[in-house]
C-alpha positions in Angstrom: 67.9 241.2 -10.1 69.6 244.1 -11.7 71.9 243.9 -14.7 74.9 244.8 -12.6 74.4 241.8 -10.4 73.4 239.4 -13.2 76.8 237.6 -13.3 77.8 238.2 -9.7 78.5 234.8 -8.1 80.6 234.3 -4.9 81.4 230.6 -5.5 84.7 230.4 -7.5 83.6 227.3 -9.4 80.3 228.9 -10.5 82.2 231.9 -11.6 84.5 229.7 -13.8 81.4 227.9 -15.2 79.7 231.2 -16.1 82.9 232.6 -17.7 83.3 229.4 -19.7 79.7 229.5 -20.9 80.2 233.1 -22.0 83.4 232.2 -23.8 81.8 229.2 -25.6 78.8 231.2 -26.7 81.2 233.5 -28.5 82.7 230.5 -30.2 79.2 229.5 -31.5 78.8 233.0 -32.9 82.1 232.9 -34.7 82.6 232.7 -38.5 84.5 229.5 -38.1 81.7 227.7 -36.3 79.0 228.9 -38.6 81.1 227.8 -41.7 81.6 224.4 -40.1 77.9 223.9 -39.5 77.0 225.1 -43.0 79.6 222.7 -44.5 78.6 219.6 -42.6 75.1 219.9 -41.1 73.2 222.1 -43.5 74.0 220.2 -46.7 71.0 218.5 -48.4 72.3 214.9 -47.7 72.9 215.5 -44.0 70.6 213.7 -41.5 70.6 213.3 -37.8 72.5 210.1 -36.8 70.0 209.4 -34.1 66.5 210.1 -35.3 67.2 210.3 -39.1 65.5 213.7 -39.6 66.8 216.2 -42.2 67.5 219.9 -41.7 64.3 222.0 -42.3 62.0 219.0 -41.9 58.8 219.5 -39.8 58.5 217.6 -36.5 55.2 215.8 -35.6 54.6 217.9 -32.6 53.8 221.6 -32.6 54.7 224.5 -30.4 52.2 225.7 -27.7 51.1 228.5 -30.0 50.3 226.0 -32.8 53.2 226.8 -35.1 55.2 223.8 -36.5 58.6 222.9 -35.1 61.3 222.6 -37.7 64.4 220.3 -37.4 67.7 222.2 -37.1 70.8 220.1 -37.6 74.0 220.9 -35.7 77.3 219.3 -34.7 77.5 217.1 -31.6 80.9 216.9 -29.9 81.3 213.4 -28.6 84.4 214.2 -26.5 84.8 216.8 -23.8 88.3 217.5 -25.0 86.9 219.3 -28.0 85.7 222.0 -25.7 89.2 222.9 -24.6 90.1 225.4 -27.3 88.2 227.3 -30.0 90.4 225.6 -32.7 89.4 222.1 -31.5 85.8 223.1 -31.1 85.5 224.7 -34.6 87.5 222.1 -36.6 85.8 219.1 -38.1 86.8 215.7 -36.7 85.0 212.6 -38.2 85.7 210.4 -35.2 84.8 212.8 -32.4 81.9 214.8 -34.0 78.6 213.8 -35.5 75.6 215.5 -37.2 72.6 215.6 -34.9 69.4 217.6 -34.6 69.3 220.0 -31.7 66.8 217.8 -29.7 69.0 214.7 -30.1 72.1 216.7 -29.2 70.4 218.0 -26.1 69.2 214.6 -25.1 72.7 213.1 -25.7 74.0 215.7 -23.2 71.4 214.5 -20.7 72.4 210.9 -21.1 69.4 209.8 -23.2 69.0 208.2 -26.6 66.2 207.8 -29.0 64.1 204.6 -28.9 65.4 202.4 -31.8 61.9 200.9 -32.3 59.6 204.0 -32.7 62.3 206.7 -33.2 60.1 209.2 -31.3 60.6 208.8 -27.5 63.9 209.2 -25.6 65.1 206.7 -23.1 68.0 206.6 -20.7 71.2 205.2 -22.2 71.2 202.4 -19.5 67.6 201.3 -20.2 67.8 197.5 -19.9 65.1 196.7 -22.5 66.6 199.2 -25.0 63.2 200.6 -26.0 60.6 203.1 -24.6 57.8 201.9 -22.4 55.2 202.3 -25.1 57.1 200.0 -27.5 57.7 197.5 -24.7 54.0 197.4 -23.9 53.1 196.8 -27.5 55.6 193.9 -27.8 54.7 192.4 -24.4 50.9 192.6 -24.2 50.5 189.9 -21.6 53.0 191.4 -19.1 51.8 194.9 -19.8 
């Protein structure tokens, strides 16, 4: 695919989505967004509300090339309304925003949450046992 046809889409909805993603990526490169993240997510006392990790901490797993993976904290928007304008996206709101690592933020967007028992595996938000299969097997040895 050539660069000229990279963003060529015939479906109007896909075109709107592509344009919206381009616009929001500009918001994340703005001074206001970077200042907001620095003020709330990159302070020493900030931790991910889901997994409890701090900014700059090393994760247990490593990348494919053997290098360690560092935790990067960001701001998770809990309401879709905050994506309406740049001002609402880049203005701190204690009720509708939370500090989360990028992995937990990504999993939140996919409808998953971290296992409350081991704090390592991610499970679907509607999981009936409220724990990952590994933790469930350890607690229910007979049934496992």
